[in-house]
N, C-alpha and C positions, 0 to 999 in steps of 0.2 A: 956534447952529445945530449939529445933530449931523452927524457924518460919514455918508457913504453907507453903507447897510446891507451892501453887498457888500464884504468886507474886502479891502484892497489888499495888495500884497506887503510894503510897509513895515509895515502893521498886523500882518500875520502874523509878521514878524520881531520886532516889538516884543512881541507876545504870547509868542513863543518865548523871547525874552530874559527876560521876566518869569517864565515857567515855570522856566527854568534858575536864575534868581536865587532863586526860592522853594525849589527843591530844595536849592540850596547852603546857604541859610539854615537849613533844617531839619537838614541834616547837621552844620552848625557847632554848632547848639544841642545835638544829641545827643552831640557830641564834647566839650562843655564840661566835664563832670565829669572826663574824662581829662586835659584841658588844665589844670584846676585842680590835680590831683594832681602833674602834671609841673611846674607852676608852683611848687607848695609845695616840691618837691624842689630845684628850682633856687634858690628863695629861701633854703632852708636851707644850700645850698652857698655862696651869694654874700654872705651877710650875717653880721655878728658874732653871737656866742652870745646877746647881750642881746636879740635880736629873735626872735620866734616865727613859725613857719610854720603854726601851728594853724588860723588862719582859712581858709587854702586847703583843708586837710584836712577841716574842718567843712562847708564849702560844697559840696564835691563830692558826698557822699552825699545831701544835702538836695535838690540839683538833680536828681540821678538818680532820686530817689523819685517825682517827678512825670513823668519822661520815659521811664523804663526799666521793664522787667519786674522781678518780685521777684528773679530770679536776677541780673539786671544791677545792681540796687541792692545786693544782697548782695556781689557782687564789688567794686563801687565802695567800699562800706563797709569791706570787708577791706583793700583797697588803701590807703584813707585811714588806717586804724589802723596798718598796717605802715609806711606812709610817715612818719607822725608818730613812731613808735618809732625808725625809722632816722634821722630828722632830729635827734631828741634825742641819740641816740648819737653821730652824726657830729659834732655841734657841741660835744660835751663837756659838755652841760648836765646830765649825770648827777651832776656834782659838786654841783649844787643839787637835791638829791633831791626836796624838796617841790614845787618848781616844775615839775620834769619830770613827776612823777606827776600833778599837777593838770592839766597840758596834755594828757597822754595820756588821762587819765580823761574829760576834756571831749570829746575826739574820739571816744572809745569810746561815750559816752552819746549823742552826736549821731548816730553811726552806727546805734545801736539805734532811736533816734527815726525815722530815715530809713526803716528797715524797716517800722515801724508805719505811717508816713505812706503808704508805697507800698501797703500792704494796704488802707488806707482809700480811697486814690485809685482803685485797681483795682476795689474794690467799688462805689464811686460811679459809675465808668464803666459797670459792668455794669448798675446800676439805671437809669442814664440811657439806655443803649442799649435796655433793655427798654421804658422809657417812650416812646422814639421809635418803636419798633416798634408799640406800641399806638396811638399817635397817628396813625401812618401808616395803620394798618388802619382807624381811625375816619374818617380823611379819605377813604380810598377808598370807604368805605361811605356817608358823607354826601355827599361831592363826588366822585363817580366821574368820571374824565376823559371828556369827550365824544368821540364818534367823529370822526376826522379829516375824513370826508366825511359829510354829512347832507343828503339830498334835493337833491343837486347842489351844496350849499354847502360851502366849506372852513371848518372850525371849529377853534379852539384855545383853551385855557383855562390859566390859571396861578393857583396860590394861594401867596403868599409870606408866611410868618409873620414877625411882628416878632421872635420869639425862636426860636433854633435848636431848643430843646427843647419848643416849643409849636407844632405844625404846623397846628393848626386852631383857629378861633375862631368869631365870629359872622358873618363875611363868607360870602356864599353865591352860587352860580350854578347854573343848570340850563338845559338846552336839549334840546328834543325835537321830533320830527316828528309832526304831528298831522293830522287830516283838514282842518284849517283853514289849514295851512301850518306852517312852522317857527316855533315860539314859544320864547321864552327869557326868563329873569329873572336879574338881578344885584341883590343886595341887601346890606344891612349892618344887623345886629341891634344895638340899643343894648346897651352893657355888654360884659362879658367873662366868661370862665369857662364852666362847664358849663351854666348857665342860658341863656347866649347860644347855645351849640351846640344845646340842646334847642329853642329858638325857631327856629333855622335849619332844624332837621329838620321842624318843623311847617310852616313856610313852603314848603319844597321839596316835602313830601308833598302839601300842598294844591294847589300849583301843578301838579304832574304830573297830578293827577286833573282839576282844572279845565281845564287846557289841552286835554285830550282832549274834554271834554264841552261846554264853553261855546263859543258861536259868536262872541263878541267879546272883545277885551281888557278892556273895561269890566266884563264879567261875570266874567272871571277875577279882576280886582282885587277885585270884590265878594266872591268866594269866599274870597280870602286874608284880607280884612278880617274876615269872619265866623269863619274858622278861628282867627285870633289872639284874637278876643273870646271864643270858646268856651274856648280854652286858658287865657286869663286868668281866666275865671270858674271853671274847674276847679281852678286853683291858688290861688284866693283863700283866704287864711287858712292855707295850707300852707307856701308858700315864695315867694320873689320870682320873678316871671316877666318876662322881658325882652320885652315885647309891642310895643315901638316899633321898627319896621323901615322904613328907607328902601329903596326898590326902584324899579327901572325895568323895565317889561315891553315886549317888542317882538314883532312878528309880521311874517313875510315870507310873503305868500300863496303857496298851492300852485299857482295857475293860471299861473305864469310871468310875472306882471306885475312891472315894475320899481318896486314900491311897498314902502315900509317904514312900518309903524305903530308908534308909540312912545307908551307911557303912563308918565309919570314921577310917582312919589309921594315927592317930597322927596329925590331921589337926585342925585348929580353927573350932569350932562348927558352922554350918550354923544357920540362923535365919529364923523363920516363922512368918511373919507379917500378922495378920488377918484383914479383912475389918473394924472391929470396933476399930482398933488401938491397939489391943493386940499384944503381942510379946512373942514368945516361943523360947528359946535357945535349939537347938537339940543336947544336950550333949549325947554321946554314953553311953549305959548302961554298957559296959565293955570297958575300954580304951585299945588301941592297938598301937603297934609300927608302925612307918612309913614303907612304901614299901621299899624293898631292904635290910631289916634287918632280913630276914628269918634265916640267919646263927646265929644270936644272940639269938633268941627265936622263937618258932613256936607255934601256937595255931589255933584253928578253927575260921575262920572269922564268924561273926554273924551280920547281918543287923538289924536295929531297924525300926519298923513301927510306923507311926503316922498319924493322920487325917489331910488331906490336903483339907480344905474347899474351895468352889467356891469363887473367888475374892481374895484369899490369895496370898501373895507374898513370894517366897522362895529366900533367899539371901545367896550367897556363896562368900567368900573372902579369901585372903591369909594373912599371918601375917604382911605384909606391912601396913595393916589397924590397927590391934591390937597393933602393936609395934610403931606406930606413937606417938611421944612425943611433948608436948608443951614446952615453954621456961622454965617451972619449972620442967620438967622431968616427967610429968604425962602422962600415956599411954591413948590413945584413946580407949574408951569403947563403941563399937557399940550398945549393948542392951540398955544402959541408954540413948544414944543419939537418938535412933530411937523409943523407946517405946512411945506409945500414938500417934504416927504419922499415917497419912493416905496418901497414894500415889496412883495416878490414874493409874500407870503402872510401869513396870520394868525400863524403861528409866528414868522416874522422880526419882525413888528411887536411881539409881546409880549416876545420876547427883548430887543429893543432898548430897549423901555420899562423893563423890569426893570433892565437894566444902567444906563440913564441915571438912574433914580431912585436907585440905589445910589451912582453918582458924585455926584449932587446932595447926598445926605445924608452922604456920606463913610463909609458903612457900611450896616448893616441899617436898614430903615425903623422909625420909631417906632410904627407901627400896621400891622396885617395888610393885605394887598392881595389882592383877588380881581379877576382880569382875564379878559375873554372877548372874542374877536374872531371875526367872521364875514366871509367874502368871497364875493361873487357872482362866479362865473367869467366870463371873457370869452366873449361870444357868447350869454350866457344872457338 
């Protein structure tokens, strides 16, 4: 069972200690090259002439190459070379001319290599930062954050990429106010890469148009199915098209009724969290195949209706959540982790879920996660 979402004083103190420990750890790592040089000098003073301090002076610039700027690396390299020359002179190793020259030459060559490595690392960092900026711009274009309030509902969304340098993939979400009520979609395109992103764009574009025009969720699902089929036909013979998309559609009517309609096409079931800590898994009455598989089988879509009480939270997520595993291979199970919990709003719910999945996996998730939460306000 998770702890309460409101952080206690002990939790705040633990977080502060972790923050101070992280800062101290970073400072220690940055000081490591200087500590190695000092250690090399101390080693040269404390040991007989038969021992060499060259490993200390070689390691210092190599470590600085990945941590410091070019100037910092150059200063560390210079200090390492001078330290090696001093150690050789102090220990009287100049008597063995060949060995002394070999040690000093080795430290000098390693120092030059460290400067080259620093240039490559800085250039790679610049390329990575540029790629991240581009991916973030693409994410804002394809998956813009929804408004915090929409037709009286509180809304929050998150996209958590499996890789730090890949901010967007085939997971998708969209929510909009329509003449028929607030309609939303959360989905997951089969596959990875640009083809999956392109398919996500097709689904989101078709949803935004159909959500405004169609009177029922069933008709919206039909429009999405046809859009994926058209795109697949257009791409036939050109390149691979990721036309298989699991999705769940939902509608909260505009007339103020406490009704929720959900149409699930092969997607993980959304969760309904009530104000008293109850949890209901909205499993479809009749399972259906994902969107884009109309050629395999066809059937009439049918949405399910459920009661959506005031103060309740509606949670949608992709399989990056349910397929997250711990070190023992156990899958993350949202209903059992969230049942009995109370959350003040959708942002708190999603923040807690993201943090808990990270704790469960011991780091970044193995797959992307798209999360969307909607809350009906009290008294609505």
